[in-house]
TORPA-4810 file (N, C-alpha, C, O; in nm, 3 decimals):
<nodes>
NODE_1_-1.829_-1.921_1.454_-1.898_-1.792_1.462_-1.990_-1.791_1.584_-2.079_-1.874_1.596_X
NODE_2_-1.968_-1.697_1.674_-2.051_-1.687_1.793_-2.158_-1.581_1.771_-2.130_-1.474_1.718_X
NODE_3_-2.281_-1.613_1.811_-2.390_-1.517_1.793_-2.381_-1.405_1.895_-2.450_-1.304_1.882_X
NODE_4_-2.295_-1.420_1.997_-2.282_-1.316_2.099_-2.203_-1.196_2.046_-2.217_-1.085_2.097_X
NODE_5_-2.121_-1.218_1.944_-2.039_-1.109_1.890_-2.125_-1.025_1.796_-2.186_-1.080_1.704_X
NODE_6_-2.131_-0.894_1.816_-2.208_-0.807_1.725_-2.143_-0.805_1.586_-2.024_-0.833_1.571_X
NODE_7_-2.223_-0.772_1.486_-2.172_-0.768_1.349_-2.065_-0.660_1.331_-1.978_-0.673_1.245_X
NODE_8_-2.071_-0.555_1.412_-1.976_-0.444_1.397_-1.833_-0.488_1.427_-1.739_-0.437_1.366_X
NODE_9_-1.817_-0.582_1.520_-1.682_-0.620_1.562_-1.604_-0.686_1.449_-1.492_-0.642_1.420_X
NODE_10_-1.657_-0.791_1.383_-1.580_-0.852_1.274_-1.556_-0.755_1.159_-1.448_-0.756_1.098_X
NODE_11_-1.656_-0.672_1.127_-1.639_-0.580_1.014_-1.531_-0.477_1.046_-1.451_-0.442_0.958_X
NODE_12_-1.527_-0.429_1.170_-1.424_-0.332_1.208_-1.286_-0.396_1.206_-1.191_-0.338_1.154_X
NODE_13_-1.276_-0.517_1.261_-1.146_-0.583_1.271_-1.093_-0.618_1.132_-0.971_-0.630_1.115_X
NODE_14_-1.180_-0.635_1.034_-1.135_-0.668_0.899_-1.112_-0.541_0.817_-1.030_-0.542_0.724_X
NODE_15_-1.183_-0.433_0.849_-1.170_-0.309_0.772_-1.046_-0.232_0.813_-0.974_-0.179_0.727_X
NODE_16_-1.019_-0.225_0.942_-0.906_-0.143_0.991_-0.773_-0.191_0.935_-0.696_-0.108_0.886_X
NODE_17_-0.741_-0.321_0.941_-0.613_-0.365_0.882_-0.604_-0.337_0.733_-0.496_-0.309_0.681_X
NODE_18_-0.718_-0.344_0.664_-0.718_-0.316_0.520_-0.681_-0.171_0.494_-0.600_-0.142_0.406_X
NODE_19_-0.741_-0.080_0.572_-0.711_0.063_0.557_-0.564_0.087_0.590_-0.495_0.162_0.521_X
NODE_20_-0.516_0.024_0.697_-0.376_0.042_0.737_-0.283_-0.011_0.630_-0.183_0.053_0.597_X
NODE_21_-0.316_-0.127_0.575_-0.232_-0.186_0.471_-0.230_-0.096_0.348_-0.124_-0.076_0.288_X
NODE_22_-0.345_-0.041_0.311_-0.351_0.048_0.196_-0.272_0.175_0.223_-0.204_0.227_0.134_X
NODE_23_-0.281_0.227_0.346_-0.211_0.351_0.380_-0.060_0.330_0.376_0.014_0.422_0.340_X
NODE_24_-0.013_0.211_0.414_0.131_0.185_0.413_0.178_0.141_0.276_0.293_0.165_0.240_X
NODE_25_0.090_0.077_0.198_0.131_0.026_0.067_0.141_0.139_-0.035_0.231_0.138_-0.119_X
NODE_26_0.049_0.235_-0.030_0.049_0.343_-0.130_0.180_0.421_-0.131_0.240_0.434_-0.239_X
NODE_27_0.229_0.473_-0.018_0.357_0.545_-0.021_0.472_0.457_-0.068_0.560_0.504_-0.140_X
NODE_28_0.472_0.330_-0.028_0.580_0.240_-0.070_0.576_0.221_-0.221_0.680_0.227_-0.287_X
NODE_29_0.457_0.200_-0.275_0.444_0.182_-0.420_0.486_0.308_-0.492_0.553_0.302_-0.595_X
NODE_30_0.448_0.425_-0.439_0.484_0.552_-0.502_0.634_0.570_-0.502_0.692_0.608_-0.604_X
NODE_31_0.699_0.543_-0.389_0.845_0.559_-0.382_0.914_0.458_-0.473_1.017_0.489_-0.532_X
NODE_32_0.858_0.337_-0.484_0.915_0.237_-0.574_0.905_0.286_-0.719_1.001_0.273_-0.795_X
NODE_33_0.790_0.340_-0.755_0.773_0.392_-0.891_0.870_0.506_-0.918_0.928_0.514_-1.026_X
NODE_34_0.888_0.595_-0.820_0.980_0.707_-0.837_1.122_0.656_-0.854_1.196_0.706_-0.939_X
NODE_35_1.161_0.555_-0.776_1.297_0.500_-0.787_1.316_0.434_-0.924_1.421_0.448_-0.986_X
NODE_36_1.212_0.363_-0.970_1.221_0.297_-1.101_1.234_0.403_-1.210_1.313_0.387_-1.303_X
NODE_37_1.156_0.511_-1.200_1.162_0.616_-1.301_1.301_0.679_-1.301_1.358_0.703_-1.408_X
NODE_38_1.355_0.707_-1.182_1.488_0.768_-1.174_1.593_0.674_-1.230_1.683_0.718_-1.302_X
NODE_39_1.584_0.546_-1.197_1.683_0.450_-1.246_1.672_0.435_-1.398_1.771_0.403_-1.464_X
NODE_40_1.552_0.459_-1.454_1.537_0.455_-1.599_1.593_0.582_-1.662_1.649_0.578_-1.772_X
NODE_41_1.579_0.696_-1.593_1.624_0.823_-1.649_1.776_0.834_-1.647_1.834_0.892_-1.739_X
NODE_42_1.840_0.780_-1.545_1.986_0.796_-1.532_2.061_0.736_-1.652_2.145_0.805_-1.709_X
NODE_43_2.034_0.611_-1.692_2.105_0.558_-1.810_2.076_0.640_-1.936_2.164_0.658_-2.020_X
NODE_44_1.953_0.690_-1.949_1.918_0.771_-2.066_2.001_0.899_-2.067_2.045_0.943_-2.173_X
NODE_45_2.022_0.959_-1.949_2.103_1.081_-1.940_2.249_1.049_-1.972_2.317_1.128_-2.037_X
NODE_46_2.296_0.934_-1.926_2.436_0.897_-1.952_2.456_0.873_-2.101_2.559_0.912_-2.157_X
NODE_47_2.359_0.809_-2.167_2.371_0.780_-2.310_2.377_0.908_-2.391_2.454_0.919_-2.486_X
NODE_48_2.296_1.006_-2.353_2.293_1.131_-2.428_2.416_1.213_-2.392_2.434_1.324_-2.444_X
</nodes>
């Protein structure tokens, strides 16, 4: 840890990837849930 680096730099560099990861993970999780729901509904429709 260098004292020359301001506190804002590490906090920004750690916060930005987290926000990006959350922004990319949420749509993926949502689409995965939708696919799982559809794959669950299809056999139920076939059975009926």
